[in-house]
C-alpha positions as CSV (number, residue, x, y, z in Angstrom):
1,X,0.1,0.0,0.0
2,X,2.6,2.6,0.7
3,X,4.3,1.7,-2.6
4,X,0.8,2.0,-4.6
5,X,1.2,-1.7,-5.5
6,X,-2.4,-2.4,-3.8
7,X,-5.3,-0.4,-2.3
8,X,-6.5,-0.8,1.3
9,X,-9.8,-2.3,2.4
10,X,-10.8,1.2,4.0
11,X,-9.2,4.9,4.8
12,X,-6.3,6.4,3.0
13,X,-2.8,5.8,2.4
14,X,-0.7,9.2,2.4
15,X,3.3,9.2,2.1
16,X,5.6,12.2,2.3
17,X,2.3,14.2,2.3
18,X,0.6,13.0,-0.9
19,X,-0.5,9.4,-2.6
20,X,1.6,6.6,-2.9
21,X,1.8,6.5,-6.5
22,X,2.8,10.1,-6.8
23,X,5.4,10.0,-4.1
24,X,7.0,6.7,-5.7
25,X,7.0,8.5,-9.4
26,X,8.6,11.4,-8.0
27,X,11.2,9.2,-6.4
28,X,10.5,9.9,-2.6
29,X,10.3,6.3,-2.0
30,X,12.4,3.5,-2.4
31,X,12.1,-0.5,-2.2
32,X,14.1,-3.8,-1.5
33,X,11.8,-6.2,-2.0
34,X,12.5,-9.5,-0.6
35,X,11.6,-11.4,-3.5
36,X,11.9,-8.6,-5.8
37,X,13.3,-10.0,-9.5
38,X,15.8,-8.3,-10.9
39,X,16.2,-7.9,-14.8
40,X,17.5,-11.2,-16.1
41,X,20.9,-12.2,-17.7
42,X,22.4,-8.4,-17.6
43,X,25.3,-7.1,-16.2
44,X,24.6,-5.6,-12.7
45,X,26.1,-2.3,-14.0
46,X,24.1,-2.1,-17.1
47,X,20.7,-2.6,-15.2
48,X,21.7,0.3,-12.6
49,X,22.2,2.5,-15.2
50,X,18.9,1.8,-16.9
51,X,17.1,2.0,-13.5
52,X,18.9,5.1,-12.9
53,X,17.5,6.6,-16.7
54,X,13.8,6.5,-15.4
55,X,14.3,8.0,-12.0
56,X,13.5,12.0,-11.4
57,X,16.4,12.6,-9.6
58,X,18.3,10.1,-9.2
59,X,21.4,9.8,-6.7
60,X,24.8,9.6,-9.0
61,X,25.5,6.0,-9.8
62,X,29.2,5.6,-8.4
63,X,27.6,7.1,-5.4
64,X,24.9,4.2,-5.2
65,X,27.6,1.9,-6.1
66,X,29.7,2.8,-3.4
67,X,27.0,3.2,-0.8
68,X,25.9,-0.2,-1.5
69,X,29.3,-2.0,-2.0
70,X,28.6,-3.7,-5.5
71,X,31.3,-2.0,-7.3
72,X,32.8,-5.8,-7.6
73,X,29.4,-7.3,-9.1
74,X,29.3,-4.8,-11.9
75,X,29.8,-7.2,-14.6
76,X,28.6,-10.0,-13.2
77,X,25.3,-11.2,-14.8
78,X,22.2,-10.8,-12.3
79,X,21.3,-14.3,-13.2
80,X,24.4,-15.2,-11.5
81,X,24.2,-13.6,-7.9
82,X,24.1,-15.3,-4.6
83,X,21.1,-14.7,-2.6
84,X,23.5,-11.9,-0.4
85,X,24.8,-10.3,-3.4
86,X,21.5,-10.0,-4.9
87,X,20.3,-8.3,-1.8
88,X,23.1,-5.9,-2.3
89,X,21.7,-5.1,-5.7
90,X,18.1,-4.7,-4.4
91,X,19.8,-1.9,-2.0
92,X,21.6,-0.3,-4.5
93,X,18.1,-0.1,-6.6
94,X,16.3,1.2,-3.3
95,X,19.1,4.1,-3.1
96,X,18.8,5.4,-6.7
97,X,15.7,7.3,-6.6
98,X,17.3,9.6,-3.8
99,X,14.1,8.6,-1.7
100,X,13.0,10.5,1.5
101,X,11.8,6.9,2.8
102,X,13.0,3.5,2.5
103,X,11.0,0.2,2.8
104,X,13.3,-3.0,3.2
105,X,11.4,-6.2,3.2
106,X,13.7,-8.8,5.1
107,X,16.7,-7.2,4.0
108,X,19.4,-9.6,5.7
109,X,17.9,-12.7,4.4
110,X,20.7,-14.9,2.7
111,X,23.5,-12.7,4.5
112,X,25.8,-14.2,6.2
113,X,27.0,-12.6,9.6
114,X,29.8,-10.4,8.1
115,X,27.6,-9.1,5.6
116,X,24.9,-8.4,7.6
117,X,26.5,-6.3,10.1
118,X,28.4,-4.6,7.3
119,X,24.8,-3.6,5.8
120,X,23.7,-2.4,8.9
121,X,26.2,0.1,9.4
122,X,25.6,1.5,5.6
123,X,21.8,1.6,6.6
124,X,23.0,3.7,9.7
125,X,24.9,6.4,7.4
126,X,22.0,6.2,5.5
127,X,19.5,7.1,8.1
128,X,21.8,9.9,9.5
129,X,21.5,11.7,6.3
130,X,17.5,12.4,7.5
131,X,16.2,9.4,5.3
132,X,13.4,7.4,6.9
133,X,14.1,3.5,6.9
134,X,11.1,1.2,7.5
135,X,12.1,-2.8,7.6
136,X,10.2,-5.8,8.1
137,X,12.2,-8.7,9.7
138,X,11.3,-12.0,11.8
139,X,14.7,-11.5,13.1
140,X,13.9,-10.2,16.2
141,X,17.2,-9.4,17.9
142,X,18.2,-7.4,14.8
143,X,15.1,-5.4,15.4
144,X,16.2,-4.8,18.8
145,X,19.4,-3.6,17.9
146,X,18.8,-1.4,14.9
147,X,15.1,0.1,15.3
148,X,14.4,3.4,17.1
149,X,10.4,2.2,17.0
150,X,9.1,-1.3,16.6
151,X,5.6,-2.0,15.9
152,X,4.4,-5.9,16.9
153,X,1.5,-7.0,14.6
154,X,-0.6,-10.0,15.4
155,X,-3.3,-10.9,12.9
156,X,-3.2,-7.6,10.9
157,X,-3.8,-5.3,14.0
158,X,-0.9,-3.4,16.2
159,X,-0.4,-5.1,19.7
160,X,2.9,-3.3,20.5
161,X,4.5,0.1,19.4
162,X,7.1,1.9,21.2
163,X,11.2,1.3,21.6
164,X,12.6,-1.9,22.2
165,X,13.5,-1.2,25.8
166,X,9.8,0.0,26.4
167,X,8.4,-3.0,24.5
168,X,10.6,-5.3,26.9
169,X,9.9,-3.3,30.0
170,X,5.7,-3.4,29.4
171,X,6.1,-7.1,29.6
172,X,7.6,-6.7,32.8
173,X,9.4,-9.4,35.2
174,X,12.6,-11.3,34.6
175,X,13.4,-14.6,32.4
176,X,15.9,-17.4,34.6
177,X,17.5,-19.9,32.2
178,X,18.9,-22.9,33.9
179,X,20.0,-26.4,33.0
180,X,18.3,-29.2,34.6
181,X,14.9,-31.2,34.8
182,X,11.5,-29.2,34.3
183,X,9.7,-31.0,36.8
184,X,8.2,-29.0,39.5
185,X,9.6,-25.7,38.8
186,X,6.5,-24.3,37.5
187,X,5.8,-24.5,40.8
188,X,7.9,-22.3,42.4
189,X,6.9,-18.7,43.6
190,X,7.0,-16.3,41.2
191,X,7.2,-18.2,38.4
192,X,4.7,-17.5,35.5
193,X,5.9,-19.9,33.1
194,X,8.3,-22.9,32.3
195,X,9.6,-23.4,28.8
196,X,12.2,-26.3,27.7
197,X,14.1,-24.7,25.1
198,X,15.6,-26.3,22.0
199,X,18.9,-27.2,24.0
200,X,17.3,-28.8,26.7
201,X,18.0,-26.0,29.0
202,X,14.5,-24.5,30.7
203,X,13.6,-21.1,30.9
204,X,11.3,-19.5,33.7
205,X,9.5,-16.6,33.1
206,X,9.1,-15.0,36.5
207,X,7.5,-12.0,38.4
208,X,10.1,-11.8,41.2
209,X,13.7,-12.9,40.5
210,X,14.6,-12.7,44.0
211,X,12.2,-15.0,45.5
212,X,12.5,-17.7,42.8
213,X,16.5,-17.6,43.4
214,X,15.6,-18.1,46.7
215,X,13.9,-21.1,46.5
216,X,16.2,-22.5,43.9
217,X,19.1,-22.6,46.4
218,X,17.2,-22.9,49.5
219,X,18.9,-25.8,52.1
220,X,16.0,-28.4,50.2
221,X,16.0,-26.4,46.9
222,X,16.6,-27.7,43.5
223,X,19.8,-26.3,43.0
224,X,21.2,-27.6,46.5
225,X,20.1,-31.0,45.8
226,X,22.4,-31.1,42.2
227,X,19.2,-31.1,40.4
228,X,19.6,-27.7,38.2
229,X,22.5,-25.8,37.5
230,X,24.3,-23.0,35.4
231,X,21.3,-20.8,36.7
232,X,21.1,-17.3,34.7
233,X,18.9,-14.5,35.3
234,X,18.1,-11.8,32.6
235,X,15.6,-9.4,31.4
236,X,13.0,-10.4,28.7
237,X,14.6,-10.2,25.4
238,X,12.0,-8.8,22.3
239,X,11.4,-12.3,21.6
240,X,10.0,-13.4,24.5
241,X,8.0,-10.1,24.7
242,X,6.9,-10.8,21.0
243,X,5.7,-14.7,22.1
244,X,3.9,-13.2,24.9
245,X,2.2,-10.3,22.8
246,X,1.0,-12.3,19.7
247,X,0.2,-15.2,21.8
248,X,-1.9,-13.3,24.5
249,X,-3.5,-11.6,21.0
250,X,-4.4,-14.9,19.3
251,X,-5.8,-16.3,22.4
252,X,-8.2,-13.4,23.3
253,X,-9.2,-12.5,19.5
């Protein structure tokens, strides 16, 4: 809807003070779509120059190439790009119109850790120039680290809106992770949920971490008896908040 590719069922959409079609035509919006197709079987450099030719006020292609770090890909055919390389080329295309708003759809899919870090470093420089960047991601740690504002959606409705810290603080409590049997841990004072993780460790959602720790390490407690070990206390992660928010929303919808 922001790009003008589909119409809302109700209401209206305004982008940069105008309608989406006009905003896109005027180069106010750039987009990096997860599955956006590139022109097939052409060198990357040729494609960038072709697209720049239809932009209202494009950034210099040489500047885009440097910012997107695609200089080594210019002679490579678009049909022979790896997943991570294709994502960088899509980023270059999003920059070409010199937009005020950049939309990123799952931007770091298929990128390795080093490439992902470099990508977000470049995005911070782009944002520092005054551009607004909106990105959709399922990497919640990435959202927590990079986003100044996070909107959590469940079944098409907003269930949380704020900074990562605000959303996690609204969840409240602490989490305690430990190794050992999950039996009876859910009955400890202050424990609201006990979840067995994929690695076999147990994560406890708690309202009073001090009370739980006191019970764990009491003279007859599980830790004293050697039933649990490697106990760690932490504030809730954005993933914890996301699961709680979306699960509650579905349960009450």
